[in-house]
C-alpha positions in Angstrom: -6.2 -16.1 -2.3 -5.2 -17.8 1.0 -6.9 -16.5 4.3 -3.8 -17.3 6.0 -1.8 -14.2 3.9 -1.5 -11.0 5.6 -3.1 -7.8 4.4 -1.6 -4.2 4.5 -3.4 -1.0 5.8 -3.9 -0.1 2.3 -5.8 -3.5 1.1 -9.0 -1.8 0.7 -7.4 0.6 -1.4 -6.2 -2.0 -3.7 -9.7 -3.6 -4.0 -11.4 -1.0 -4.4 -9.3 0.4 -7.7 -9.4 -3.0 -9.0 -6.0 -4.3 -8.7 -5.1 -7.8 -9.1 -4.1 -9.5 -6.2 -1.0 -12.1 -5.6 0.7 -13.5 -2.8 3.9 -12.0 -2.2 6.4 -12.4 1.2 3.7 -13.5 3.2 0.8 -10.8 2.4 -1.7 -10.2 -0.2 0.1 -7.6 -2.6 -1.3 -5.9 -5.7 0.6 -6.9 -8.7 -0.9 -5.0 -10.7 -4.0 -2.2 -11.4 -6.1 -2.2 -14.9 -4.0 0.3 -16.6 -1.3 -3.0 -16.9 2.2 -2.9 -15.6 3.6 -1.6 -19.2 1.4 1.4 -18.5 2.3 1.8 -14.9 5.8 1.4 -15.4 6.0 4.1 -18.0 3.6 6.4 -16.0 6.3 6.3 -13.0 9.4 7.3 -15.5 7.3 10.4 -16.8 5.1 11.0 -13.8 4.9 9.6 -10.2 3.7 6.1 -9.1 2.5 5.2 -5.6 3.9 2.3 -4.3 2.4 0.2 -1.3 5.2 -1.5 0.2 4.0 -2.2 3.4 5.0 -5.8 3.1 8.8 -4.5 3.8 10.4 -4.5 7.4 10.5 -1.4 8.9 11.9 -1.1 12.4 13.6 1.3 15.4 16.8 0.8 17.1 16.8 2.8 20.3 18.9 2.5 23.3 17.3 1.0 26.2 19.4 3.7 28.7 20.0 6.5 26.7 22.7 9.0 28.4 20.9 11.9 26.5 23.9 12.8 24.8 23.1 12.3 20.8 26.5 11.6 19.4 27.4 9.7 22.3 24.1 7.5 22.3 24.3 7.3 18.1 27.9 5.7 18.6 26.6 3.3 21.2 23.7 2.0 19.2 26.1 1.8 16.1 28.3 -0.5 18.5 25.2 -2.7 19.0 24.4 -3.2 15.0 27.8 -2.8 13.2 29.0 -6.4 13.6 26.7 -7.7 11.8 26.6 -5.1 8.4 29.1 -4.1 6.0 28.6 -0.3 6.9 30.3 2.2 8.9 27.1 3.0 11.3 29.1 5.1 13.6 29.8 8.0 11.2 26.3 8.7 10.1 25.3 12.3 10.7 21.7 13.0 11.9 19.2 12.5 9.1 21.7 10.6 7.0 20.6 7.4 5.2 22.9 4.7 4.2 22.8 1.7 2.2 24.1 -1.6 4.0 24.4 -5.4 3.8 23.6 -7.9 6.5 26.2 -10.6 6.5 26.9 -14.0 7.5 30.0 -15.2 8.9 31.1 -16.4 5.5 30.5 -12.5 3.6 27.2 -14.1 2.4 24.4 -11.3 2.1 21.8 -12.3 4.8 19.9 -9.3 3.3 20.5 -6.0 2.0 18.7 -2.9 4.2 18.6 1.0 4.6 19.8 2.2 7.9 19.1 5.7 8.9 20.4 7.9 12.0 16.9 9.5 13.1 17.5 13.6 13.3 18.5 14.8 16.6 14.9 16.3 17.3 13.0 12.9 16.6 11.0 12.3 20.2 12.9 9.0 20.3 16.5 9.2 19.2 17.4 6.2 17.1 18.3 4.1 14.0 15.8 3.6 11.7 16.1 0.3 10.0 14.1 -1.4 6.9 14.9 -4.5 6.2 13.3 -6.5 3.1 9.7 -8.4 3.7 11.2 -12.2 2.6 13.8 -12.3 5.2 12.4 -10.0 8.2 11.5 -12.0 10.6 15.1 -13.3 10.6 16.6 -10.5 10.3 14.8 -8.6 13.0 15.9 -11.8 15.3 19.7 -11.3 14.7 19.6 -7.4 15.3 17.5 -8.5 18.6 19.7 -10.5 19.5 22.7 -8.4 18.7 20.8 -5.5 21.0 20.6 -7.5 23.9 19.6 -5.7 27.1 21.4 -2.8 26.0 18.8 -1.9 22.7 15.3 -2.3 22.0 14.0 -3.4 18.6 10.8 -1.9 17.7 8.9 -3.7 14.7 7.1 -1.0 12.8 5.7 -3.5 9.8 2.0 -3.2 10.9 2.3 0.5 9.6 2.2 1.5 5.8 5.0 1.8 4.0 4.5 4.0 1.1 6.8 4.6 -1.9 6.4 7.6 -4.2 8.5 7.6 -7.4 9.3 9.4 -10.4 10.3 13.0 -11.6 7.1 14.4 -10.1 7.4 12.8 -6.9 9.0 15.8 -5.0 6.0 18.0 -6.4 3.4 15.4 -4.8 5.0 14.6 -1.7 5.9 18.4 -0.9 1.9 19.1 -1.3 1.3 16.7 1.1 3.9 17.0 3.3 5.1 20.3 3.2 8.6 20.8 3.7 9.5 16.8 2.2 10.8 18.6 -0.9 14.3 20.3 1.2 15.7 16.8 1.5 18.2 15.5 -0.8 18.8 11.3 -1.8 19.6 9.0 1.4 18.8 11.5 3.9 15.4 11.4 6.1 13.2 13.7 8.5 10.3 13.6 10.2 7.1 15.3 9.2 3.1 15.6 10.3 0.0 14.2 8.7 -3.0 15.0 10.9 -1.2 15.2 14.2 0.6 11.8 13.6 4.5 11.5 13.1 5.8 10.1 9.4 9.0 9.3 8.7 10.4 10.0 5.0 13.3 9.3 3.4 14.4 10.5 0.0 15.1 7.0 -1.6 13.2 4.2 -3.7 13.8 1.2 -5.6 13.2 2.5 -9.2 16.3 4.5 -10.2 13.8 7.8 -9.9 13.7 10.3 -7.8 11.7 9.5 -5.1 10.4 9.1 -1.1 9.5 6.4 1.2 7.2 7.2 3.9 6.0 5.3 6.8 3.0 6.2 8.0 1.1 5.0 11.1 -1.3 3.0 10.6 -4.1 5.3 12.2 -3.6 7.6 9.4 -2.1 5.6 6.3 -5.4 5.1 5.0 -6.2 8.5 4.9 -2.1 10.0 3.9 -2.9 7.4 0.9 -5.7 8.8 0.2 -4.2 12.3 -0.4 -1.4 11.0 -2.6 -3.8 9.0 -4.9 -6.0 12.1 -5.6 -3.3 13.8 -7.3 -3.5 14.1 -10.5 0.1 13.5 -11.0 0.0 10.2 -9.3 -1.2 6.5 -10.3 -1.3 3.3 -8.1 1.8 1.1 -8.8 1.7 -2.5 -8.4 4.7 -5.3 -7.8 5.1 -5.8 -11.4 6.3 -2.8 -12.5 7.8 -2.1 -9.5 10.2 -5.0 -10.6 10.6 -3.8 -14.1 11.6 -0.5 -12.8 14.3 -1.7 -10.3 15.7 -4.1 -13.6 16.2 -1.3 -15.6 17.9 0.6 -12.7 20.4 -2.3 -12.2 19.3 -2.9 -8.7 19.4 -6.3 -7.3 16.4 -8.2 -5.7 17.3 -10.2 -2.7 16.5 -13.6 -3.4 17.1 -13.6 -6.8 20.3 -11.8 -7.7 21.8 -12.0 -4.0 21.5 -14.7 -1.4 23.5 -16.3 1.7 26.3 -17.4 -0.7 26.8 -14.2 -2.8 29.0 -11.6 -1.3 28.7 -8.0 -1.9 31.9 -7.8 -3.9 30.4 -10.6 -6.3 27.3 -8.6 -6.4 28.7 -5.3 -6.9 27.8 -3.8 -4.0 31.3 -3.2 -2.7 30.4 0.4 -1.9 28.3 -0.7 0.7 31.3 -2.2 2.6 33.4 0.3 5.1 36.9 0.3 3.7 37.9 1.6 7.6 36.0 -1.5 9.4 37.5 -3.9 7.0 40.9 -2.9 7.5 40.3 -2.9 11.3 38.8 -6.8 10.9 35.4 -5.8 12.1 33.4 -6.8 9.1 32.1 -10.3 9.2 33.4 -12.6 6.3 36.4 -9.9 5.9 39.2 -12.2 4.8 36.8 -13.3 1.7 35.7 -10.0 1.1 39.5 -8.2 1.2 40.7 -11.6 -1.4 37.8 -10.6 -3.4 38.4 -7.1 -3.3 42.1 -7.5 -3.8 41.1 -9.4 -7.2 40.2 -13.1 -5.8 36.6 -13.3 -7.9 35.0 -16.4 -9.5 32.1 -14.3 -10.5 30.8 -11.0 -10.7 26.9 -9.7 -11.4 27.0 -8.4 -14.8 24.2 -6.8 -17.0 23.0 -8.1 -20.6 21.2 -6.8 -23.2 19.4 -9.1 -25.4 20.1 -8.9 -29.0 17.5 -11.1 -30.2 14.5 -13.6 -29.5 12.6 -14.0 -26.3 13.2 -12.4 -22.8 16.2 -14.2 -20.7 14.5 -15.0 -17.2 15.8 -16.1 -14.2 17.8 -19.5 -14.7 18.7 -19.0 -18.0 22.1 -20.4 -18.6 24.6 -17.7 -19.7 26.9 -19.5 -22.2 30.3 -18.1 -24.0 30.4 -17.8 -27.8 31.6 -21.5 -28.0 28.4 -22.5 -26.4 30.0 -23.0 -23.0 28.2 -22.5 -19.9 29.6 -19.7 -18.2 26.7 -18.4 -15.8 23.1 -17.8 -15.0 20.5 -15.1 -15.3 18.9 -13.9 -12.1 16.7 -11.5 -13.5 15.4 -10.7 -16.7 12.6 -9.0 -18.6 11.6 -6.6 -21.0 12.6 -3.0 -20.6 10.0 -0.5 -21.7 12.0 2.2 -21.3 14.5 0.9 -23.6 12.4 -1.4 -26.0 14.6 -4.4 -25.7 15.3 -7.2 -23.2 17.6 -7.1 -20.7 18.6 -9.3 -17.6 21.0 -9.5 -14.8 23.4 -12.8 -14.0 26.6 -13.9 -12.8 29.4 -14.5 -14.6 33.8 -15.1 -14.4 34.8 -11.4 -13.9 36.9 -12.1 -17.3 33.4 -12.4 -19.0 31.9 -8.8 -17.8 33.9 -6.1 -19.9 30.9 -3.9 -21.6 30.4 -4.9 -25.2 31.3 -8.7 -25.2 29.4 -10.7 -27.0 27.6 -13.8 -25.1 24.6 -16.1 -25.5 21.7 -16.8 -23.4 19.3 -20.3 -23.7 16.4 -19.7 -23.7 13.9 -22.4 -24.3 17.4 -24.5 -25.3 18.1 -22.2 -28.0 21.5 -19.9 -28.1 20.3 -16.0 -28.4 23.1 -13.6 -28.9 23.1 -10.9 -25.9 25.7 -8.3 -25.2 27.2 -7.8 -21.8 26.4 -3.6 -21.2 27.0 -1.7 -17.9 24.3 -0.8 -15.1 22.2 1.2 -14.5 20.3 0.3 -17.5 18.4 3.3 -17.4 20.6 6.3 -15.7 19.4 7.0 -12.5 18.1 10.4 -11.6 18.5 11.0 -8.3 18.1 14.5 -6.1 21.3 15.0 -4.6 21.2 18.5 -2.2 24.4 20.6 -2.0 
């Protein structure tokens, strides 16, 4: 493994537990632990898996000169970042998290991200923003430039970002951080561990109930140790994280989305603020409006592979005459469903669930069927 790769604060734990490591987004990360990807995947669906996702890009956006009025300061912060993203940030209530897309001028996806308005009781009010690891340097540069002298962007990617996912996740996290289970899906709060403040959001990337926790580097190793000692928990690597998110029908940036793909094409239109789009406040708005009104050439679809091997990224999607109509962007075997599944892009006319298509694997046409997503139902926990 290259000595130039970064290591997360939890790297020593992974080595001690016998993880097989790989290079990912500039970091040396665990791809799997000794139990293997299949076991890790199934454990997360049945119990609780803990993931090191510290390669990602957590950050805090605050005002250089706050007024002290929480709502006024939030509106000022929203005005700094909204020109870059698809979502309505200004309407975020304290403690709420929103999925958004970072856009280029043509309406293409520069990245997808989570934006949270920290609780008003936070020591330093502001926005908590988490971007993808492979794109974080560029994302941070865009946000810092947009903030200018009015805002301050503080990176927190030297700390540990830990995900706990699965039906037992709430009980596990509550035991370590009392009060965390009071959070509902897409909300966040602050909790204390050994005199350090952790940011806890009820969210994740598996389709299961779960939490993502930003732990300061000073206590990250000790906090992870507490989690991993719980009998309901096993460490999970990037391999199972990928198969879990595929079953959940969640796109992976750099594979199912890039700067040529719009959020409408990617099936992420829910992340576009209709109010801001109508007001002409969203980058690439003309393209996005046209696509929302039906002017689409392609759209992300789900496929069940009916015969043969899994269709991996790059496999051609063909209609029943053999004519190429699109490409697979993510694919693999579903441990939960016990058959191969895939996502890819095809014309909207070929996106109807139940439609038969083909995927070309090693030069051979294999039958496939368009299916709705998620492949495995989400189990998020929403509070009244």
